[in-house]
DOKOL-519839 format. One record per atom (N, C-alpha, C): residue number from 0; atom name; z, y, x. Coordinates in Angstrom, 2 decimals, always signed. Layout:
% DOKOL-519839
{NUM CA {Z Y X}}
...
//
This chain:
% DOKOL-519839
{0 N {+61.25 +63.30 +71.69}}
{0 CA {+61.16 +62.47 +70.51}}
{0 C {+60.82 +61.03 +70.89}}
{1 N {+59.89 +60.88 +71.79}}
{1 CA {+59.51 +59.54 +72.23}}
{1 C {+60.67 +58.85 +72.92}}
{2 N {+61.44 +59.61 +73.67}}
{2 CA {+62.60 +59.05 +74.35}}
{2 C {+63.62 +58.52 +73.35}}
{3 N {+63.82 +59.25 +72.26}}
{3 CA {+64.76 +58.80 +71.23}}
{3 C {+64.27 +57.50 +70.61}}
{4 N {+62.99 +57.43 +70.28}}
{4 CA {+62.44 +56.23 +69.65}}
{4 C {+62.54 +55.03 +70.59}}
{5 N {+62.19 +55.21 +71.84}}
{5 CA {+62.27 +54.11 +72.81}}
{5 C {+63.71 +53.67 +73.02}}
{6 N {+64.63 +54.63 +73.14}}
{6 CA {+66.04 +54.30 +73.32}}
{6 C {+66.59 +53.53 +72.12}}
{7 N {+66.28 +53.99 +70.91}}
{7 CA {+66.77 +53.30 +69.71}}
{7 C {+66.15 +51.91 +69.56}}
{8 N {+64.91 +51.75 +69.96}}
{8 CA {+64.27 +50.43 +69.91}}
{8 C {+64.94 +49.48 +70.89}}
{9 N {+65.25 +49.96 +72.07}}
{9 CA {+65.96 +49.12 +73.05}}
{9 C {+67.33 +48.74 +72.53}}
{10 N {+68.03 +49.70 +71.93}}
{10 CA {+69.35 +49.41 +71.36}}
{10 C {+69.23 +48.35 +70.27}}
{11 N {+68.22 +48.48 +69.40}}
{11 CA {+68.04 +47.51 +68.31}}
{11 C {+67.74 +46.11 +68.84}}
{12 N {+66.99 +46.02 +69.94}}
{12 CA {+66.66 +44.72 +70.50}}
{12 C {+67.79 +44.10 +71.31}}
{13 N {+68.72 +44.90 +71.78}}
{13 CA {+69.82 +44.34 +72.57}}
{13 C {+71.02 +43.95 +71.72}}
{14 N {+71.04 +44.36 +70.46}}
{14 CA {+72.15 +44.02 +69.57}}
{14 C {+71.88 +42.69 +68.88}}
{15 N {+72.92 +42.05 +68.36}}
{15 CA {+72.71 +40.81 +67.59}}
{15 C {+71.81 +41.06 +66.38}}
{16 N {+71.20 +40.01 +65.89}}
{16 CA {+70.20 +40.15 +64.82}}
{16 C {+70.74 +40.75 +63.53}}
{17 N {+72.00 +40.58 +63.24}}
{17 CA {+72.53 +41.10 +61.98}}
{17 C {+73.42 +42.33 +62.19}}
{18 N {+73.27 +43.02 +63.29}}
{18 CA {+74.14 +44.15 +63.61}}
{18 C {+73.96 +45.32 +62.66}}
{19 N {+72.77 +45.53 +62.14}}
{19 CA {+72.51 +46.70 +61.29}}
{19 C {+72.17 +46.32 +59.86}}
{20 N {+72.45 +45.10 +59.45}}
{20 CA {+72.12 +44.66 +58.09}}
{20 C {+72.85 +45.43 +57.01}}
{21 N {+74.06 +45.85 +57.26}}
{21 CA {+74.85 +46.53 +56.23}}
{21 C {+74.54 +48.02 +56.13}}
{22 N {+73.66 +48.52 +56.96}}
{22 CA {+73.40 +49.96 +57.00}}
{22 C {+72.47 +50.44 +55.89}}
{23 N {+71.69 +49.57 +55.27}}
{23 CA {+70.63 +50.01 +54.36}}
{23 C {+71.16 +50.83 +53.19}}
{24 N {+72.21 +50.38 +52.54}}
{24 CA {+72.71 +51.12 +51.38}}
{24 C {+73.30 +52.46 +51.80}}
{25 N {+74.00 +52.51 +52.93}}
{25 CA {+74.58 +53.77 +53.39}}
{25 C {+73.49 +54.78 +53.79}}
{26 N {+72.45 +54.29 +54.43}}
{26 CA {+71.35 +55.17 +54.82}}
{26 C {+70.62 +55.71 +53.59}}
{27 N {+70.40 +54.87 +52.60}}
{27 CA {+69.73 +55.30 +51.39}}
{27 C {+70.58 +56.32 +50.62}}
{28 N {+71.87 +56.08 +50.51}}
{28 CA {+72.76 +57.03 +49.85}}
{28 C {+72.79 +58.35 +50.61}}
{29 N {+72.84 +58.27 +51.93}}
{29 CA {+72.83 +59.49 +52.75}}
{29 C {+71.55 +60.28 +52.57}}
{30 N {+70.41 +59.60 +52.53}}
{30 CA {+69.13 +60.28 +52.35}}
{30 C {+69.05 +60.93 +50.97}}
{31 N {+69.47 +60.21 +49.94}}
{31 CA {+69.47 +60.79 +48.59}}
{31 C {+70.41 +61.99 +48.52}}
{32 N {+71.57 +61.90 +49.17}}
{32 CA {+72.50 +63.02 +49.20}}
{32 C {+71.93 +64.25 +49.87}}
{33 N {+71.26 +64.05 +50.98}}
{33 CA {+70.65 +65.18 +51.69}}
{33 C {+69.56 +65.82 +50.83}}
{34 N {+68.76 +65.00 +50.17}}
{34 CA {+67.70 +65.54 +49.31}}
{34 C {+68.30 +66.35 +48.17}}
{35 N {+69.34 +65.82 +47.54}}
{35 CA {+69.98 +66.53 +46.43}}
{35 C {+70.61 +67.84 +46.91}}
{36 N {+71.33 +67.79 +48.02}}
{36 CA {+71.97 +69.01 +48.53}}
{36 C {+70.93 +70.05 +48.95}}
{37 N {+69.85 +69.63 +49.57}}
{37 CA {+68.79 +70.58 +49.93}}
{37 C {+68.17 +71.20 +48.69}}
{38 N {+67.93 +70.39 +47.69}}
{38 CA {+67.36 +70.90 +46.45}}
{38 C {+68.30 +71.92 +45.80}}
{39 N {+69.58 +71.61 +45.79}}
{39 CA {+70.56 +72.54 +45.21}}
{39 C {+70.62 +73.85 +46.01}}
{40 N {+70.56 +73.76 +47.32}}
{40 CA {+70.56 +74.97 +48.15}}
{40 C {+69.34 +75.83 +47.87}}
{41 N {+68.19 +75.20 +47.74}}
{41 CA {+66.96 +75.95 +47.45}}
{41 C {+67.01 +76.53 +46.04}}
{42 N {+67.51 +75.75 +45.10}}
{42 CA {+67.55 +76.16 +43.70}}
{42 C {+68.49 +77.35 +43.49}}
{43 N {+69.64 +77.33 +44.15}}
{43 CA {+70.63 +78.40 +43.96}}
{43 C {+70.54 +79.50 +45.00}}
{44 N {+69.56 +79.44 +45.87}}
{44 CA {+69.31 +80.54 +46.80}}
{44 C {+70.27 +80.66 +47.95}}
{45 N {+71.00 +79.61 +48.27}}
{45 CA {+71.94 +79.68 +49.41}}
{45 C {+71.32 +79.12 +50.68}}
{46 N {+70.01 +79.03 +50.72}}
{46 CA {+69.28 +78.48 +51.87}}
{46 C {+69.19 +79.52 +52.97}}
{47 N {+69.54 +79.16 +54.20}}
{47 CA {+69.38 +80.05 +55.35}}
{47 C {+69.08 +79.21 +56.59}}
{48 N {+68.91 +79.85 +57.72}}
{48 CA {+68.54 +79.14 +58.95}}
{48 C {+69.63 +78.18 +59.41}}
{49 N {+70.87 +78.55 +59.22}}
{49 CA {+71.97 +77.69 +59.67}}
{49 C {+71.98 +76.38 +58.88}}
{50 N {+71.86 +76.47 +57.55}}
{50 CA {+71.84 +75.23 +56.76}}
{50 C {+70.58 +74.42 +57.05}}
{51 N {+69.50 +75.10 +57.35}}
{51 CA {+68.27 +74.40 +57.72}}
{51 C {+68.48 +73.56 +58.98}}
{52 N {+69.17 +74.11 +59.96}}
{52 CA {+69.44 +73.36 +61.20}}
{52 C {+70.41 +72.21 +60.95}}
{53 N {+71.40 +72.43 +60.11}}
{53 CA {+72.36 +71.36 +59.78}}
{53 C {+71.64 +70.19 +59.12}}
{54 N {+70.80 +70.51 +58.12}}
{54 CA {+70.04 +69.45 +57.45}}
{54 C {+69.11 +68.73 +58.43}}
{55 N {+68.51 +69.47 +59.34}}
{55 CA {+67.61 +68.85 +60.32}}
{55 C {+68.36 +67.84 +61.18}}
{56 N {+69.54 +68.19 +61.64}}
{56 CA {+70.32 +67.25 +62.46}}
{56 C {+70.77 +66.04 +61.66}}
{57 N {+71.17 +66.26 +60.42}}
{57 CA {+71.58 +65.13 +59.57}}
{57 C {+70.40 +64.20 +59.34}}
{58 N {+69.23 +64.75 +59.08}}
{58 CA {+68.04 +63.93 +58.83}}
{58 C {+67.61 +63.18 +60.09}}
{59 N {+67.73 +63.81 +61.24}}
{59 CA {+67.43 +63.11 +62.50}}
{59 C {+68.35 +61.91 +62.68}}
{60 N {+69.63 +62.10 +62.40}}
{60 CA {+70.58 +60.99 +62.51}}
{60 C {+70.27 +59.89 +61.50}}
{61 N {+69.97 +60.29 +60.25}}
{61 CA {+69.64 +59.29 +59.23}}
{61 C {+68.41 +58.47 +59.60}}
{62 N {+67.35 +59.13 +60.03}}
{62 CA {+66.14 +58.38 +60.35}}
{62 C {+66.26 +57.61 +61.66}}
{63 N {+67.18 +58.01 +62.52}}
{63 CA {+67.49 +57.17 +63.68}}
{63 C {+68.13 +55.87 +63.21}}
{64 N {+69.00 +55.97 +62.22}}
{64 CA {+69.59 +54.77 +61.63}}
{64 C {+68.55 +53.90 +60.95}}
{65 N {+67.62 +54.54 +60.23}}
{65 CA {+66.53 +53.78 +59.61}}
{65 C {+65.68 +53.08 +60.66}}
{66 N {+65.45 +53.73 +61.78}}
{66 CA {+64.66 +53.11 +62.86}}
{66 C {+65.38 +51.88 +63.42}}
{67 N {+66.68 +51.99 +63.63}}
{67 CA {+67.45 +50.83 +64.09}}
{67 C {+67.39 +49.70 +63.07}}
{68 N {+67.60 +50.03 +61.81}}
{68 CA {+67.60 +49.03 +60.74}}
{68 C {+66.23 +48.35 +60.61}}
{69 N {+65.15 +49.14 +60.58}}
{69 CA {+63.82 +48.57 +60.42}}
{69 C {+63.39 +47.74 +61.62}}
{70 N {+63.77 +48.15 +62.82}}
{70 CA {+63.45 +47.36 +64.01}}
{70 C {+64.14 +46.01 +63.95}}
{71 N {+65.40 +46.00 +63.52}}
{71 CA {+66.12 +44.73 +63.38}}
{71 C {+65.46 +43.84 +62.32}}
{72 N {+65.03 +44.44 +61.21}}
{72 CA {+64.39 +43.66 +60.14}}
{72 C {+63.08 +43.03 +60.61}}
{73 N {+62.30 +43.78 +61.36}}
{73 CA {+61.04 +43.23 +61.89}}
{73 C {+61.35 +42.09 +62.85}}
{74 N {+62.36 +42.27 +63.66}}
{74 CA {+62.75 +41.22 +64.60}}
{74 C {+63.22 +39.97 +63.86}}
{75 N {+64.02 +40.14 +62.80}}
{75 CA {+64.48 +39.00 +62.01}}
{75 C {+63.31 +38.28 +61.34}}
{76 N {+62.41 +39.06 +60.74}}
{76 CA {+61.25 +38.46 +60.06}}
{76 C {+60.34 +37.73 +61.05}}
{77 N {+60.19 +38.27 +62.25}}
{77 CA {+59.31 +37.61 +63.22}}
{77 C {+59.88 +36.27 +63.65}}
{78 N {+61.18 +36.18 +63.77}}
{78 CA {+61.80 +34.90 +64.12}}
{78 C {+61.61 +33.89 +63.00}}
{79 N {+61.81 +34.32 +61.77}}
{79 CA {+61.62 +33.43 +60.62}}
{79 C {+60.17 +32.96 +60.52}}
{80 N {+59.23 +33.89 +60.66}}
{80 CA {+57.81 +33.54 +60.57}}
{80 C {+57.41 +32.60 +61.70}}
{81 N {+57.91 +32.84 +62.89}}
{81 CA {+57.53 +31.97 +64.01}}
{81 C {+58.07 +30.56 +63.81}}
{82 N {+59.21 +30.43 +63.16}}
{82 CA {+59.74 +29.09 +62.87}}
{82 C {+58.91 +28.41 +61.78}}
{83 N {+58.49 +29.17 +60.78}}
{83 CA {+57.74 +28.59 +59.67}}
{83 C {+56.30 +28.25 +60.06}}
{84 N {+55.75 +28.96 +61.00}}
{84 CA {+54.34 +28.81 +61.35}}
{84 C {+54.12 +28.11 +62.68}}
{85 N {+55.02 +27.27 +63.09}}
{85 CA {+54.86 +26.61 +64.39}}
{85 C {+53.63 +25.73 +64.44}}
{86 N {+53.29 +25.11 +63.32}}
{86 CA {+52.14 +24.21 +63.33}}
{86 C {+50.83 +24.93 +63.04}}
{87 N {+50.91 +26.15 +62.51}}
{87 CA {+49.71 +26.91 +62.17}}
{87 C {+49.48 +28.01 +63.19}}
{88 N {+48.39 +28.68 +63.03}}
{88 CA {+48.10 +29.86 +63.84}}
{88 C {+48.97 +31.01 +63.33}}
{89 N {+49.83 +31.55 +64.19}}
{89 CA {+50.76 +32.59 +63.75}}
{89 C {+50.06 +33.86 +63.29}}
{90 N {+48.89 +34.15 +63.82}}
{90 CA {+48.18 +35.35 +63.39}}
{90 C {+47.74 +35.25 +61.94}}
{91 N {+47.53 +34.03 +61.45}}
{91 CA {+47.18 +33.84 +60.05}}
{91 C {+48.40 +33.92 +59.14}}
{92 N {+49.57 +33.68 +59.67}}
{92 CA {+50.80 +33.66 +58.87}}
{92 C {+51.45 +35.03 +58.72}}
{93 N {+51.21 +35.91 +59.65}}
{93 CA {+51.94 +37.18 +59.64}}
{93 C {+51.02 +38.35 +59.34}}
{94 N {+51.63 +39.44 +58.97}}
{94 CA {+50.91 +40.67 +58.70}}
{94 C {+51.63 +41.78 +59.47}}
{95 N {+51.33 +41.86 +60.75}}
{95 CA {+52.04 +42.81 +61.62}}
{95 C {+51.86 +44.27 +61.24}}
{96 N {+50.66 +44.71 +60.81}}
{96 CA {+50.55 +46.13 +60.43}}
{96 C {+51.47 +46.52 +59.28}}
{97 N {+51.56 +45.69 +58.26}}
{97 CA {+52.45 +46.06 +57.14}}
{97 C {+53.92 +45.96 +57.55}}
{98 N {+54.24 +45.05 +58.44}}
{98 CA {+55.61 +44.95 +58.93}}
{98 C {+56.00 +46.18 +59.75}}
{99 N {+55.04 +46.72 +60.47}}
{99 CA {+55.32 +47.88 +61.34}}
{99 C {+55.23 +49.21 +60.60}}
{100 N {+54.79 +49.21 +59.36}}
{100 CA {+54.63 +50.44 +58.62}}
{100 C {+55.95 +51.18 +58.44}}
{101 N {+57.06 +50.47 +58.24}}
{101 CA {+58.36 +51.13 +58.08}}
{101 C {+58.75 +51.90 +59.34}}
{102 N {+58.47 +51.33 +60.49}}
{102 CA {+58.80 +52.03 +61.74}}
{102 C {+57.93 +53.25 +61.92}}
{103 N {+56.67 +53.15 +61.56}}
{103 CA {+55.77 +54.31 +61.67}}
{103 C {+56.24 +55.40 +60.72}}
{104 N {+56.64 +55.05 +59.51}}
{104 CA {+57.14 +56.05 +58.56}}
{104 C {+58.45 +56.68 +59.04}}
{105 N {+59.33 +55.89 +59.66}}
{105 CA {+60.56 +56.46 +60.24}}
{105 C {+60.23 +57.46 +61.32}}
{106 N {+59.26 +57.12 +62.16}}
{106 CA {+58.86 +58.01 +63.25}}
{106 C {+58.26 +59.32 +62.70}}
{107 N {+57.42 +59.20 +61.67}}
{107 CA {+56.80 +60.39 +61.08}}
{107 C {+57.85 +61.28 +60.41}}
{108 N {+58.75 +60.65 +59.68}}
{108 CA {+59.79 +61.44 +59.01}}
{108 C {+60.72 +62.07 +60.00}}
//
């Protein structure tokens, strides 16, 4: 798991800043679709180990995409903040824990 996170972070940092900007709506639609399909499977009793594994792989792929997207967003925001706060103390201008919360939530999910 740690290897996946480190690899995806490296990929996000080596790509151009706007490489994953268009992914947000597709990732959100995919996540909502998986939730709806899982709920329907549970509701109608067609849930089994095979579908559980399929959903697990789909969710791993989705949250890998979220990790790429959120890493790029943090990188974009840090560049903007560093430009805006050149004359001030950057630690007073930024809120790194709240910026990193999305990545922590992607990792947990």
